[in-house]
N, C-alpha and C positions, 0 to 999 in steps of 0.2 A: 661609397660604401657605408657612409653614415646615413645617408638615404634610405638606403636599402634595409640597413638594419632599424631605421624607424617604421618601413612599410610593412617589415616582419614583424615588429612587435605590435602596429596597428590588426595584422591577420591574427596574429595569435591571440589579442585581445578580443576580436569579434568572434573566433571559433570560442574563446572562453563564455562570451555572453549566451552564445546558440547553447553551448553545453550546460550553462545554468539554466535554462530554460526547460530541459528535460529532468529537473528535480534530481539529481545524480543518486543521492543517497536514498530518496525513497525509492527508487527506480532499483535499486541494487537491491531492498528487499522484497520487491516485487518479484523480478527475477530468480531470485534466491529460492523464494517459494515455488514456483514454476519448475525449476529446476528438480526440487525435492518430488515435486510431482509426478515427474518424469521417470524419475528412479523408482518410486514408489509404485508406478504402475506396471513393472514388471515382477512377477513373480520370484523368478530366479535369476540370477545374472545379472549381467546390465543393460541398458537400452541400447538402441544402436547410435553410435555417438555422432554419425552424421545428422541424425534428427535431432538430438539433443543440441548439437551446436546451432544448426540453422533456426530451431525453434527458440534457442535462448537470445540468438540475435533477432528475429523477427519480433518476438513479445518486447523486447527490449524497446524497439526503435518505434513500435508503436504506443507503448506507454510513454516514452518520450515524447512523443507526438500528441499525446492526450494533457500531459502536463503543461507542454507549451501553450495549447489552447486555453487550459485552466489559467496560466499566467495572464494572457491576453485579456479574458474577460474579466479578472481580478484586478487589473492593473491601478485603479484607481483607490481598491479596497488595500491591496498590497502596500500602496505608497504611504498610507496612514499607521502600519503596523511594524512594530521593530523587528520581528522577525522575518517578515519579506519585503520591506521597501528597498533592501539591495538589488532586488531582480532587476534584471535590464528593461522590464517591460515596465516597472514600477518607475523606473529613474528615467524613463524615456530615450533610452541607448537603442533600443530595438522597437521600430513602429507596429503598427497592425498588419500592414502587408509583408512585411517582411516576417513578421511572427506566423502568418497564415501559409506563407509560402514554404517557410522550413517545416512548419506542422504536415503540411500536404505532402511534400518531399520525403522525409522522413517516415511518416504513417504510410503512404503509400509503398515506399519500398517495403517495409516491414509485411504488410499485409500480400505484397505479391510472393514474398519471400516464402510466409508461410501457406501460400496457396500452392504456389509451383514446388516447393522442396520439403512441404511437410505433409498437409494434408487439409482438404478445404474446410473439413469442420473445425478444425483448430484456427483457421483463417476466421471463419464466419463469427466465433466465439468471441474472439479477440478484438472483432470490428465491433460487436455487440457490447463488449466491456468499454472498448473507446468512447461509445455514444453513451453508455451509463455514466460515465466519468465526464467526459468534458461538456456533454449538451444535459442529461438528465440532474446529474448532482450539481454541475457547477452553474449552469443557466436557471435552472427551473428550484432545485430543493434548498439549496445552501440559502439563496436569499429570501426565502420563502416559508420555510418551517424550522422551528427546532428541533425535530425529527429528521433532519438532513444527514444527519451522520448514520442514524440507525439505517434508513432506506435507502441511501446512496451508497452504505457499506457494501450492499449486494456486488457492486463493480469491484471493489477493491477485496473481496474476498474472491474472486476468480484466477487470481494465477495458477495456484494448485491443479485446478480443474483444464485450464489451459495445457498446463504439462502433461497431463494425464492423457487428454484426446490427443497429442501431439504425438504420443509414443502408440496409442492403441486404436486411437480413430473413434472412440467412442468414450462415454461417460458412465462410470459405474458408482453404485451407492457409498464405495471407498473415497473416491474423489469428492462427493457432495458431503462427506464427513469433512473432510479437510475445509472445504468451502465453508461450513456452520462452525468451525474453530476462529477462522478468520473473522467472520461474520459478528461473532459474540465477542471476539476480542476487540473489533472495531470502536464502540462506544466508551468502553473505560479508557482505552487508550487516546481519543481524541478529547473527549470530556475531561480529561486530568490536563491536557493542554490548554482548553478554554478556560479553566476553572483560574490558572495563573494569568491569563492573557483576557480576562473579561472585559476590562476597560478598553482595552483595544479594539476587541470585538463590538462592542456597544459604540464606541466613536466611529467606528467604520459602518455600522447600521446593520448588521449581520445578527438574526436571530438565533445565536447560538443557545443552548439550553441555559446558562448561569445568565443570561442575560435577560432571558424572557420568564424564566422560572425561579430565578435565584440560586448561589450558591450551594444552600443545603439540600436543596430537591436535587441539585445536579451531584452533590456527594453522594446522596442515598443512591441514585441511580448508577454511579459507580459502583457503588460496593453490590447492587441487585446483579448489574450485569456482570460483574467480576465472579460471582457466584453460578452465574448460569454458564460462563466460561468454563469455571472448574467442572463442571458437570459435563459439558460438552467436549472437554478435551479427554474424558475417560472413554467416549465413545471408541475410538481404536482401538483400546484393549477389550471392551466389551463385545465388538463384533470381530474379534480375532484378526483384525486388521496387523494387530503390534502385539508384543511380548512384554514380559515383565521390566526389559529395560527402559521402555517407554513408559509403564505405568509408573514406575518409580519416579522417573523423571517429572511427568505432568503433575504430580501430586505434588513433588518438591518446588516445582515452579510456580504451579497454584497456589499453593501454601503462601510463599511469598508475597504473590501478586495479593491474594487476598488480607494479607496482614497492611501491606500498602492500603488497599481500597477501606479496612476497618479503621485504621489510624487517619487516614484523609477524611472519615466522616465523624470522625471523633476529636480528634486534634488538628484542623486543618492549618496550615500554612501554604505559602504560595513556593518556599522551598521543596517542602512536602510534594507537593503537585506536581512539581518541575522533577524530582526523581522519580514520581511513580510512572510520569510520562516516559520517561528515560527506560526505567525497568521494562516497562511493556513491550519497548521495542528489542530488548534484550530477550527478553521472556520468548516473544513469538520465534526468534531467531534459533533459541536454544532447543524449542519444543520440536520446532521442525527439524532440526539438527539431529535430537534424538529419535525423532521416527526413523529417519535413514540408518542411524547406527542400529537401532533395534531391527530393521528390515533385514539387515546382513548380518546381524548376530542374533538374531533371534533363539531362545529358548525356552 
């Protein structure tokens, strides 16, 4: 009985290691934005729940596979950074072969599910997003250019487009507006993190903006991109995609984000950068939730 219990613990620990590879917290935000895209794609009523279920699971599986590849490629970098050194690939608990096999099985299952049970367009768009994040961003952009976050942000901005395509089988201008919101959100979100992790990124040899251009330059760009984000976030109202509930929410949420960015530029501290980073996650979550509420309560 004791031997069985030990074996069960080992299995549970190994499953937890594989789950950690998928970056569950990041994946949750990705899937949330994709699901919002699914509901917004239907002018009246609800989207088919079967499609929502299979699209959600499929997108989550592929996103998890991409995260696993990211962990594998960056295992030596992760090992020297406090935020990531506990990842199983950084600790040597999961090897390259195991990680690749896991990514192939999980990602493959997700793509097959999307192709067979959702539609081919969603599958191909999700595959392109996988390549954009796991290969173009992780392998090419991140170690080569301080604009890695800006360019690579295109793959991170795709979830609502994937959700929209899953329900409608096409991409509309409304879906692209959702894409633009996340695309504009990504630089101030990640650069806030990079500001208080600058020494770690420098030690890891990654050309993040505060490493290559300095903290003041980075803080200015956080402010500029936050202003861009505030403007872009008003597009759903301007195009009549949303109503007054969303507009008020976007202005209030954006105003708070802008206040953080201004303070970050004028009175910097690591603690403020950390709080700005955390607020950016709250901002995007509530903004997309406001879109959903407005969609069903528009007046």
